[in-house]
C-alpha positions as CSV (number, residue, x, y, z in Angstrom):
1,X,0.0,0.0,0.0
2,X,2.6,2.5,-1.2
3,X,-0.1,5.1,-1.9
4,X,-0.5,5.7,1.9
5,X,2.9,7.4,1.9
6,X,2.3,9.4,-1.3
7,X,1.1,13.0,-0.6
8,X,0.0,13.5,-4.2
9,X,-2.2,10.4,-4.3
10,X,-3.7,11.0,-0.8
11,X,-4.4,14.7,-1.7
12,X,-6.2,13.6,-4.8
13,X,-8.2,11.0,-2.9
14,X,-9.2,13.6,-0.3
15,X,-10.3,16.1,-3.0
16,X,-12.2,13.4,-4.8
17,X,-14.0,12.4,-1.6
18,X,-14.9,15.9,-0.6
19,X,-16.0,16.8,-4.2
20,X,-18.1,13.7,-4.7
21,X,-19.8,14.1,-1.3
22,X,-20.4,17.9,-1.7
23,X,-21.8,17.5,-5.2
24,X,-24.7,15.4,-3.9
25,X,-26.4,18.4,-2.2
26,X,-26.2,21.4,-4.6
27,X,-27.6,19.2,-7.3
28,X,-31.0,19.1,-5.6
29,X,-31.0,22.7,-4.3
30,X,-30.2,24.2,-7.7
31,X,-32.9,22.2,-9.5
32,X,-35.5,22.1,-6.7
33,X,-35.3,25.9,-6.3
34,X,-36.7,26.3,-9.8
35,X,-39.5,23.8,-9.0
36,X,-40.3,25.9,-5.9
37,X,-40.6,29.0,-8.1
38,X,-43.0,27.1,-10.4
39,X,-45.3,25.8,-7.6
40,X,-45.4,29.1,-5.7
41,X,-46.2,30.9,-9.0
42,X,-49.1,28.5,-9.7
43,X,-50.3,29.1,-6.1
44,X,-50.3,32.8,-6.6
45,X,-52.0,32.6,-9.9
46,X,-54.7,30.0,-9.1
47,X,-54.9,30.2,-5.3
48,X,-55.3,26.5,-5.3
49,X,-54.1,25.6,-1.8
50,X,-52.6,22.3,-3.0
51,X,-49.7,24.2,-4.6
52,X,-49.1,26.2,-1.4
53,X,-48.8,22.9,0.5
54,X,-46.5,21.7,-2.2
55,X,-44.2,24.7,-1.7
56,X,-44.1,24.2,2.0
57,X,-43.5,20.4,1.8
58,X,-40.7,20.4,-0.8
59,X,-39.0,23.4,0.8
60,X,-38.2,21.2,3.8
61,X,-36.0,18.9,1.6
62,X,-34.5,22.0,0.0
63,X,-33.4,23.3,3.4
64,X,-31.9,20.0,4.4
65,X,-29.8,19.8,1.2
66,X,-28.8,23.5,1.5
67,X,-27.5,23.0,5.0
68,X,-25.4,20.0,4.2
69,X,-24.2,21.6,1.0
70,X,-22.9,24.6,2.9
71,X,-21.2,22.4,5.5
72,X,-19.5,20.2,2.9
73,X,-18.7,23.1,0.5
74,X,-16.5,25.1,2.9
75,X,-13.7,22.4,3.1
76,X,-13.6,22.4,-0.7
77,X,-12.4,26.0,-0.8
78,X,-9.9,25.5,2.1
79,X,-8.2,22.6,0.3
80,X,-6.9,24.9,-2.4
81,X,-4.9,26.6,0.3
82,X,-3.9,23.6,2.3
83,X,-3.4,20.7,-0.2
84,X,-3.0,22.6,-3.4
85,X,-1.1,25.8,-2.4
86,X,1.3,25.9,-5.4
87,X,-1.6,25.7,-7.8
88,X,-3.5,28.4,-5.9
89,X,-0.5,30.7,-6.0
90,X,0.0,30.2,-9.7
91,X,-3.6,30.8,-10.8
92,X,-5.1,32.7,-7.8
93,X,-5.4,36.0,-9.6
94,X,-8.1,34.5,-11.8
95,X,-9.2,31.2,-10.3
96,X,-9.4,32.8,-6.8
97,X,-11.5,35.7,-8.1
98,X,-14.0,33.4,-9.7
99,X,-14.4,31.2,-6.6
100,X,-14.8,34.5,-4.7
101,X,-17.6,35.5,-7.1
102,X,-19.4,32.3,-6.3
103,X,-19.3,33.1,-2.6
104,X,-20.2,36.8,-2.8
105,X,-22.6,36.8,-5.8
106,X,-24.3,33.4,-5.5
107,X,-24.1,32.0,-2.0
108,X,-24.7,35.3,-0.3
109,X,-27.7,36.1,-2.5
110,X,-29.1,32.7,-1.8
111,X,-28.5,32.8,2.0
112,X,-29.8,36.4,2.3
113,X,-33.2,35.5,1.0
114,X,-33.5,31.9,2.2
115,X,-34.9,33.1,5.6
116,X,-37.7,35.1,3.9
117,X,-38.5,32.2,1.6
118,X,-38.8,29.7,4.5
119,X,-40.2,31.8,7.4
120,X,-41.8,34.8,5.6
121,X,-45.1,33.4,4.5
122,X,-47.1,35.4,7.1
123,X,-44.5,38.1,7.6
124,X,-44.2,39.7,4.2
125,X,-46.7,40.2,1.4
126,X,-46.9,37.6,-1.4
127,X,-45.0,39.6,-4.0
128,X,-42.0,40.0,-1.7
129,X,-42.1,36.3,-0.7
130,X,-42.2,35.2,-4.3
131,X,-39.4,37.6,-5.2
132,X,-37.4,36.0,-2.4
133,X,-38.0,32.5,-3.8
134,X,-36.9,33.7,-7.2
135,X,-33.7,35.2,-5.8
136,X,-32.9,32.0,-3.9
137,X,-33.2,30.1,-7.2
138,X,-31.0,32.7,-9.0
139,X,-28.4,32.5,-6.3
140,X,-28.4,28.7,-6.4
141,X,-27.9,28.6,-10.1
142,X,-25.3,31.4,-10.1
143,X,-23.2,29.0,-8.0
144,X,-23.4,26.5,-10.9
145,X,-22.3,29.2,-13.3
146,X,-19.2,30.4,-11.4
147,X,-18.1,26.9,-10.3
148,X,-18.4,25.6,-13.9
149,X,-16.7,28.7,-15.2
150,X,-13.7,28.1,-12.9
151,X,-13.5,24.4,-13.8
152,X,-14.0,25.0,-17.5
153,X,-11.1,27.4,-17.4
154,X,-9.0,24.7,-15.9
155,X,-10.0,22.5,-18.9
156,X,-9.4,25.1,-21.6
157,X,-7.3,28.0,-20.1
158,X,-7.8,31.3,-21.9
159,X,-7.4,35.0,-21.5
160,X,-3.7,35.0,-20.4
161,X,-0.5,33.1,-20.1
162,X,2.0,31.6,-17.7
163,X,4.8,34.0,-16.8
164,X,7.5,32.7,-14.4
165,X,5.2,30.1,-13.1
166,X,2.2,32.4,-12.6
167,X,-0.8,32.8,-14.8
168,X,-1.2,36.5,-15.8
169,X,-4.6,37.4,-17.0
170,X,-4.7,39.7,-20.0
171,X,-8.5,39.6,-20.6
172,X,-10.8,38.5,-17.8
173,X,-13.8,38.3,-20.2
174,X,-11.9,36.0,-22.5
175,X,-10.9,33.9,-19.5
176,X,-14.5,33.7,-18.2
177,X,-15.9,32.8,-21.7
178,X,-13.2,30.1,-22.3
179,X,-14.1,27.5,-25.0
180,X,-15.6,25.0,-22.5
181,X,-17.6,27.5,-20.4
182,X,-21.0,27.7,-22.2
183,X,-21.6,24.0,-22.9
184,X,-20.3,23.1,-19.4
185,X,-22.6,25.5,-17.6
186,X,-25.6,24.4,-19.7
187,X,-24.8,20.7,-19.3
188,X,-24.5,21.0,-15.5
189,X,-27.6,23.3,-15.3
190,X,-29.8,20.8,-17.1
191,X,-28.2,17.9,-15.2
192,X,-29.2,19.4,-11.8
193,X,-32.6,20.3,-13.1
194,X,-33.2,16.8,-14.6
195,X,-32.0,15.1,-11.4
196,X,-34.2,17.2,-9.3
197,X,-37.2,16.5,-11.5
198,X,-36.8,12.8,-11.2
199,X,-36.2,13.0,-7.5
200,X,-39.4,14.9,-7.0
201,X,-41.2,12.6,-9.4
202,X,-39.8,9.5,-7.7
203,X,-40.9,10.7,-4.2
204,X,-44.3,11.6,-5.7
205,X,-44.5,8.2,-7.2
206,X,-43.8,6.6,-3.8
207,X,-46.7,8.4,-2.3
208,X,-48.9,7.4,-5.2
209,X,-47.9,3.7,-4.9
210,X,-48.6,3.9,-1.1
211,X,-52.0,5.4,-1.9
212,X,-51.2,8.4,0.3
213,X,-52.6,11.7,-1.0
214,X,-52.3,10.3,-4.5
215,X,-54.4,13.1,-6.0
216,X,-52.2,15.7,-4.3
217,X,-48.9,14.1,-5.5
218,X,-50.3,13.5,-9.0
219,X,-50.0,17.3,-9.3
220,X,-46.3,17.4,-8.5
221,X,-45.7,14.3,-10.7
222,X,-47.3,16.0,-13.7
223,X,-45.4,19.2,-13.2
224,X,-42.1,17.4,-13.2
225,X,-43.1,15.2,-16.1
226,X,-44.1,18.3,-18.2
227,X,-40.7,19.9,-17.4
228,X,-38.9,16.6,-18.2
229,X,-40.4,16.6,-21.7
230,X,-38.2,19.6,-22.5
231,X,-35.2,19.0,-20.2
232,X,-34.4,15.3,-20.9
233,X,-33.9,15.6,-24.7
234,X,-32.0,19.0,-24.3
235,X,-29.6,17.4,-21.8
236,X,-28.8,14.6,-24.3
237,X,-28.1,17.2,-27.0
238,X,-26.0,19.4,-24.9
239,X,-24.1,16.4,-23.7
240,X,-23.3,15.6,-27.3
241,X,-22.0,19.1,-27.8
242,X,-19.8,18.7,-24.7
243,X,-18.4,15.5,-26.2
244,X,-17.6,17.4,-29.5
245,X,-15.6,19.9,-27.5
246,X,-13.5,17.2,-25.9
247,X,-12.9,15.8,-29.4
248,X,-11.5,19.2,-30.5
249,X,-9.7,20.4,-27.3
250,X,-8.8,17.4,-25.2
251,X,-8.0,14.5,-27.6
252,X,-6.2,12.5,-24.9
253,X,-9.3,12.6,-22.7
254,X,-11.4,11.4,-25.6
255,X,-9.1,8.5,-26.2
256,X,-9.5,7.5,-22.6
257,X,-13.3,7.9,-22.7
258,X,-13.3,5.5,-25.7
259,X,-10.4,3.3,-24.6
260,X,-9.0,4.1,-28.0
261,X,-5.3,3.0,-28.1
262,X,-4.6,3.3,-31.9
263,X,-5.1,6.5,-33.9
264,X,-8.0,6.6,-36.4
265,X,-6.9,8.8,-39.3
266,X,-9.0,11.5,-40.7
267,X,-11.2,10.5,-43.6
268,X,-11.9,7.0,-42.2
269,X,-14.7,5.6,-40.2
270,X,-14.0,4.4,-36.7
271,X,-15.6,1.6,-34.7
272,X,-17.2,2.5,-31.4
273,X,-16.5,0.4,-28.4
274,X,-19.7,-0.5,-26.6
275,X,-18.0,-2.4,-23.7
276,X,-14.4,-3.3,-23.2
277,X,-11.8,-4.4,-20.7
278,X,-9.0,-1.8,-21.0
279,X,-5.5,-3.0,-20.2
280,X,-3.2,0.0,-19.5
281,X,-0.1,-2.1,-19.0
282,X,-0.5,-3.9,-22.4
283,X,-1.9,-0.7,-24.0
284,X,-4.8,-2.5,-25.5
285,X,-8.3,-3.7,-24.7
286,X,-8.3,-7.4,-23.7
287,X,-11.8,-7.8,-24.8
288,X,-14.4,-5.5,-26.4
289,X,-17.7,-5.4,-28.3
290,X,-17.7,-2.7,-31.1
291,X,-20.2,-1.2,-33.4
292,X,-18.6,-0.8,-36.8
293,X,-18.2,2.8,-38.1
294,X,-20.3,4.2,-35.3
295,X,-17.7,6.6,-33.8
296,X,-17.9,9.0,-36.8
297,X,-21.7,9.2,-36.5
298,X,-21.4,9.8,-32.7
299,X,-18.8,12.6,-33.1
300,X,-19.8,14.2,-36.4
301,X,-23.1,12.6,-37.5
302,X,-21.3,11.1,-40.5
303,X,-19.3,7.9,-41.3
304,X,-15.9,9.5,-42.1
305,X,-14.1,11.5,-39.5
306,X,-13.0,15.0,-40.4
307,X,-10.3,15.0,-37.8
308,X,-8.2,12.1,-36.6
309,X,-9.1,10.5,-33.3
310,X,-5.8,10.1,-31.7
311,X,-5.1,6.9,-29.8
312,X,-3.6,6.8,-26.3
313,X,-0.3,5.5,-27.7
314,X,0.2,8.9,-29.3
315,X,1.2,10.2,-25.8
316,X,3.9,9.1,-23.5
317,X,2.4,7.3,-20.4
318,X,3.2,10.3,-18.2
319,X,1.4,12.7,-20.6
320,X,-2.0,10.9,-20.8
321,X,-4.8,10.0,-18.4
322,X,-4.5,6.9,-16.3
323,X,-7.4,4.9,-14.8
324,X,-8.7,4.4,-18.3
325,X,-11.2,1.8,-17.2
326,X,-12.7,4.2,-14.7
327,X,-13.0,7.0,-17.2
328,X,-14.4,4.6,-19.9
329,X,-17.1,3.1,-17.7
330,X,-18.0,6.4,-15.9
331,X,-18.6,7.9,-19.4
332,X,-20.9,5.0,-20.4
333,X,-22.7,5.0,-17.1
334,X,-23.6,8.7,-17.6
335,X,-24.8,8.1,-21.2
336,X,-26.9,5.1,-20.3
337,X,-28.6,6.9,-17.5
338,X,-29.3,9.9,-19.7
339,X,-31.0,7.7,-22.3
340,X,-32.9,5.7,-19.6
341,X,-34.3,8.9,-18.1
342,X,-35.3,10.2,-21.5
343,X,-37.0,6.9,-22.3
344,X,-38.9,6.9,-19.0
345,X,-40.0,10.4,-19.8
346,X,-41.3,9.4,-23.2
347,X,-43.2,6.3,-21.8
348,X,-44.7,8.4,-19.0
349,X,-45.8,11.1,-21.6
350,X,-47.5,8.4,-23.7
351,X,-49.4,7.1,-20.6
352,X,-50.4,10.7,-19.8
353,X,-51.8,11.2,-23.3
354,X,-53.7,7.9,-22.9
355,X,-55.4,9.3,-19.7
356,X,-53.6,6.8,-17.5
357,X,-52.2,9.6,-15.2
358,X,-55.6,11.0,-14.1
359,X,-56.2,11.1,-10.3
360,X,-58.5,8.1,-10.7
361,X,-56.0,6.0,-12.7
362,X,-52.6,7.0,-11.6
363,X,-52.4,4.8,-8.6
364,X,-53.0,1.8,-10.9
365,X,-49.8,2.5,-12.9
366,X,-47.7,0.5,-10.4
367,X,-44.9,-0.4,-12.9
368,X,-44.6,3.2,-14.0
369,X,-44.5,4.6,-10.5
370,X,-41.9,1.9,-9.6
371,X,-39.8,2.9,-12.5
372,X,-39.8,6.6,-11.3
373,X,-38.8,5.5,-7.8
374,X,-35.9,3.5,-9.3
375,X,-34.9,6.5,-11.4
376,X,-34.8,8.9,-8.5
377,X,-31.1,8.3,-7.5
378,X,-29.9,7.7,-11.1
379,X,-29.3,11.4,-11.9
380,X,-26.9,11.6,-9.0
381,X,-24.9,8.7,-10.3
382,X,-24.8,10.3,-13.8
383,X,-23.6,13.6,-12.4
384,X,-20.9,12.0,-10.3
385,X,-19.8,9.9,-13.3
386,X,-19.6,12.9,-15.5
387,X,-17.4,14.7,-13.0
388,X,-15.1,11.6,-12.8
389,X,-14.8,11.8,-16.6
390,X,-14.2,15.5,-16.5
391,X,-11.6,15.6,-13.8
392,X,-9.8,12.3,-13.9
393,X,-9.7,12.6,-17.7
394,X,-8.0,15.9,-17.4
395,X,-5.0,14.3,-15.8
396,X,-2.0,14.7,-15.6
397,X,-2.9,18.4,-15.6
398,X,-4.6,20.7,-13.2
399,X,-4.5,23.5,-15.6
400,X,-4.8,21.6,-18.9
401,X,-1.5,21.6,-20.9
402,X,0.2,24.1,-18.6
403,X,0.4,23.1,-15.0
404,X,0.9,19.5,-14.0
405,X,-0.9,18.0,-11.0
406,X,2.4,16.8,-9.6
407,X,3.6,20.4,-9.5
408,X,0.3,21.6,-7.9
409,X,0.3,19.7,-4.6
410,X,1.5,21.2,-1.3
411,X,4.6,19.8,0.3
412,X,2.8,18.1,3.2
413,X,3.7,15.0,5.2
414,X,1.7,12.1,3.9
415,X,0.7,11.2,7.4
416,X,-1.0,14.6,7.8
417,X,-3.0,14.2,4.6
418,X,-4.0,10.6,5.6
419,X,-5.3,11.9,9.0
420,X,-7.4,14.6,7.4
421,X,-8.6,12.2,4.7
422,X,-9.7,9.7,7.4
423,X,-11.4,12.4,9.4
424,X,-13.4,13.6,6.3
425,X,-14.4,10.0,5.6
426,X,-15.7,9.5,9.1
427,X,-17.5,12.9,9.4
428,X,-19.0,12.7,5.9
429,X,-20.3,9.2,6.6
430,X,-22.1,10.4,9.7
431,X,-23.5,13.4,7.8
432,X,-24.7,11.1,5.0
433,X,-26.6,8.8,7.3
434,X,-28.0,11.9,9.2
435,X,-29.4,13.3,5.9
436,X,-30.9,9.9,5.0
437,X,-32.5,9.7,8.4
438,X,-34.0,13.3,8.4
439,X,-34.9,13.1,4.7
440,X,-36.7,9.9,5.1
441,X,-38.4,11.3,8.2
442,X,-39.7,14.3,6.2
443,X,-41.0,12.0,3.5
444,X,-42.6,9.5,5.9
445,X,-44.5,12.3,7.7
446,X,-45.6,13.8,4.4
447,X,-47.1,17.2,3.8
448,X,-48.9,19.1,6.5
449,X,-52.3,20.3,5.4
450,X,-53.1,22.0,8.7
451,X,-50.7,24.9,8.0
452,X,-52.7,28.2,7.6
453,X,-52.8,29.8,4.2
454,X,-51.0,33.1,4.1
455,X,-53.3,35.8,5.4
456,X,-55.9,33.4,6.7
457,X,-56.8,31.8,10.0
458,X,-55.5,28.3,10.7
459,X,-57.9,25.6,9.4
460,X,-59.1,22.7,11.5
461,X,-57.3,19.5,10.7
462,X,-57.6,15.8,11.4
463,X,-54.5,13.8,12.3
464,X,-54.7,10.6,10.2
465,X,-51.5,9.1,11.6
466,X,-48.7,10.4,13.8
467,X,-47.4,13.6,12.3
468,X,-49.8,13.6,9.2
469,X,-52.7,16.0,8.9
470,X,-55.4,16.5,6.3
471,X,-57.9,19.4,6.2
472,X,-61.1,18.7,8.2
473,X,-63.7,19.2,5.5
474,X,-66.6,17.6,7.2
475,X,-69.9,19.5,7.6
476,X,-70.2,21.7,10.7
477,X,-72.7,19.3,12.2
478,X,-70.3,16.3,11.9
479,X,-67.5,18.3,13.6
480,X,-69.7,19.0,16.5
């Protein structure tokens, strides 16, 4: 276990652990904040109390994710100063500014109006409250913009040059709008939105299967399904555009994503590997199933490739990504989930058109509701897989083509990094199980229908089971 004495390996493992754990929580807050804007807007327009109760119920899960996201995000920033100080010193005049923008523009905006959104229903008028919900959503998604801008710049550095080991920015706008930025921001935006839609849809499907407030949750199910009709296909298309950018700007990463060892010359068709067993030591795939001439159609929608697809053998081992098997299968996992979610959306839409999702029929669609419950965590897996491809595939560079990872790590004793890595693993495991406990508790209790509507007196309610209330709509004589 030589890696236990390697500061670089341990620092990379620590950053991977903290990044993977942290990524779980902003995913839902960024997407669910938009959903909350939608249901509160419907409530204000229709005054249908169900949508008010939807806003109150789903905001509980939003707050839970927001809190853990903040707690797990702070160590991410500190690591650049503790474990990656040489990198921070070299690129701080741009990278540090962008990370600062995320904190000051996005996080502070979100945090400033979160209290009004959560506690202000009876304290501010409806317009101010709705504006607060919108600003929380804007703040949540501004975080996505700035974080992806910073990471995209690491993938395709622009707007300056390295001078004596430090990146000097000549044009901040060019650096911000680096070649990867637009598609990366859009790809992550739609990924968080799609994941949130299927989480909300999966939880709604669980209630419907349990025959608990199935009419109430059929409303949330149909809202997310209507949104998924647009989001799921768009996400597939933007994912394709992101793949095209890798083809043009990061050929070594593309070779790892496809486990392509030999170069395919321009003007020829290339076989696409469906599944394979990459062997880095032998520099070949021990076994694979390929689709003839499919790579050209995937990359350029035509058989013959305009540009060559370089094989991994074109680079020396120290200049190309390692962990090819991880990159290869993480990429395919992301793609498979994207098509599965799009397919589930299509089938659900067809059932909706056939009238099978009406309040009277929706509880009978057990196989469909079960599929949505199964799909609920898949978006998380796809996002984590995408970040593995993005960051592991960038190696051996932190700043692509300019600063190597080996030159970016702090000179720390390996034992110190091992101690902090172990501490993170323990604390994050505890936090993860706490979130599962409190999240499941929120879901088991369900929505509270006894909450007073803004500007109205509290309505009588019946407790159907511990912690669960429904409006008491019996005639006055029956209540007496």
